[in-house]
C-alpha positions as a Markdown table, in Angstrom:
| # | Residue | x | y | z |
|---|---|---|---|---|
| 1 | Met | 5.5 | 133.3 | 69.3 |
| 2 | Tyr | 4.0 | 134.6 | 72.6 |
| 3 | Leu | 6.1 | 131.9 | 74.9 |
| 4 | Thr | 9.9 | 131.7 | 73.9 |
| 5 | Ser | 12.6 | 129.4 | 75.5 |
| 6 | Asp | 13.7 | 132.5 | 77.2 |
| 7 | Lys | 10.3 | 133.5 | 78.6 |
| 8 | Lys | 10.3 | 129.9 | 80.1 |
| 9 | Lys | 13.5 | 129.9 | 81.6 |
| 10 | Glu | 12.5 | 133.2 | 83.1 |
| 11 | Ile | 9.3 | 131.9 | 84.7 |
| 12 | Phe | 10.9 | 128.7 | 86.2 |
| 13 | Ala | 13.8 | 131.0 | 87.5 |
| 14 | Gln | 11.3 | 133.2 | 89.4 |
| 15 | His | 9.0 | 130.7 | 90.6 |
| 16 | Gly | 11.1 | 127.2 | 90.7 |
| 17 | Lys | 14.4 | 126.7 | 92.3 |
| 18 | Asn | 16.5 | 127.7 | 89.3 |
| 19 | Glu | 15.8 | 127.8 | 85.5 |
| 20 | Gln | 16.7 | 124.2 | 85.1 |
| 21 | Asp | 13.9 | 123.2 | 87.6 |
| 22 | Thr | 11.1 | 122.5 | 85.0 |
| 23 | Gly | 9.5 | 119.6 | 87.3 |
| 24 | Ser | 8.5 | 121.4 | 90.4 |
| 25 | Ala | 4.8 | 122.1 | 91.0 |
| 26 | Glu | 5.2 | 125.8 | 91.5 |
| 27 | Gly | 7.2 | 126.2 | 88.2 |
| 28 | Gln | 4.6 | 124.3 | 86.4 |
| 29 | Ile | 1.6 | 126.0 | 87.7 |
| 30 | Ala | 3.4 | 129.5 | 86.9 |
| 31 | Leu | 3.9 | 128.6 | 83.4 |
| 32 | Phe | 0.5 | 127.3 | 83.2 |
| 33 | Thr | -0.9 | 130.6 | 84.7 |
| 34 | Phe | 1.2 | 132.2 | 82.1 |
| 35 | Arg | -0.6 | 130.1 | 79.4 |
| 36 | Ile | -4.0 | 130.5 | 80.6 |
| 37 | Asn | -3.7 | 134.6 | 80.9 |
| 38 | His | -2.4 | 134.6 | 77.2 |
| 39 | Leu | -5.3 | 132.6 | 76.1 |
| 40 | Thr | -7.9 | 134.3 | 78.0 |
| 41 | Gly | -6.8 | 137.6 | 76.2 |
| 42 | His | -7.1 | 135.9 | 72.7 |
| 43 | Leu | -10.4 | 134.5 | 73.5 |
| 44 | Lys | -11.7 | 138.0 | 74.3 |
| 45 | Asn | -11.0 | 138.8 | 71.0 |
| 46 | Asn | -11.7 | 135.9 | 68.9 |
| 47 | His | -15.1 | 134.4 | 70.9 |
| 48 | Lys | -15.8 | 131.7 | 68.3 |
| 49 | Asp | -12.4 | 130.2 | 68.7 |
| 50 | His | -13.5 | 126.9 | 70.3 |
| 51 | Ser | -10.5 | 125.0 | 70.0 |
| 52 | Thr | -8.6 | 127.5 | 71.9 |
| 53 | Arg | -11.4 | 127.5 | 74.5 |
| 54 | Arg | -10.8 | 123.9 | 74.6 |
| 55 | Ser | -7.5 | 124.2 | 75.3 |
| 56 | Leu | -7.7 | 126.8 | 77.9 |
| 57 | Ile | -10.3 | 124.5 | 80.0 |
| 58 | Arg | -7.6 | 121.6 | 79.6 |
| 59 | Leu | -5.2 | 124.1 | 81.2 |
| 60 | Val | -7.5 | 125.3 | 84.1 |
| 61 | Gly | -7.8 | 121.6 | 84.6 |
| 62 | Lys | -4.3 | 120.7 | 84.7 |
| 63 | Arg | -3.5 | 123.5 | 86.9 |
| 64 | Arg | -6.2 | 122.8 | 89.4 |
| 65 | Ser | -4.8 | 119.2 | 89.6 |
| 66 | Leu | -1.5 | 120.5 | 90.3 |
| 67 | Leu | -2.8 | 123.0 | 93.2 |
| 68 | Asp | -4.6 | 120.4 | 94.8 |
| 69 | Tyr | -1.9 | 118.0 | 94.9 |
| 70 | Leu | 0.2 | 120.8 | 96.5 |
| 71 | Lys | -2.4 | 121.6 | 98.9 |
| 72 | Lys | -2.4 | 117.8 | 99.7 |
| 73 | Lys | 1.4 | 117.7 | 100.0 |
| 74 | Asp | 2.9 | 120.9 | 101.7 |
| 75 | Ile | 0.3 | 123.6 | 102.4 |
| 76 | Glu | 2.7 | 126.3 | 103.0 |
| 77 | Arg | 4.2 | 126.0 | 99.4 |
| 78 | Tyr | 0.5 | 126.2 | 98.3 |
| 79 | Arg | -0.2 | 129.4 | 99.9 |
| 80 | Ser | 2.7 | 130.9 | 98.6 |
| 81 | Val | 2.2 | 130.0 | 95.2 |
| 82 | Ile | -1.6 | 131.2 | 95.6 |
| 83 | Ala | 0.0 | 134.5 | 96.9 |
| 84 | Glu | 2.8 | 134.9 | 94.3 |
| 85 | Leu | 0.5 | 134.2 | 91.4 |
| 86 | Asn | -2.5 | 136.2 | 92.7 |
| 87 | Leu | -4.8 | 133.4 | 92.0 |
| 88 | Arg | -7.4 | 133.9 | 94.4 |
| 89 | Lys | -9.3 | 137.1 | 95.5 |
């Protein structure tokens, strides 16, 4: 499996306050970004996998709504997340 509990803890420790902080917007955005990157790679090899494509689109929408929320609440946290995860060109 590509996403083990150890990998989740590592992502939350790196982008959240600590590895127990699974509810912060930054941690959730980082986790969604990891999952989006994995599914994108999967779809490059399996372009007819429509259920995975639908899951990818839903994840992108969830990440987008979290980013919009963070932008509305605290623009500095939004900018730091964008810079850390390289989401913009």
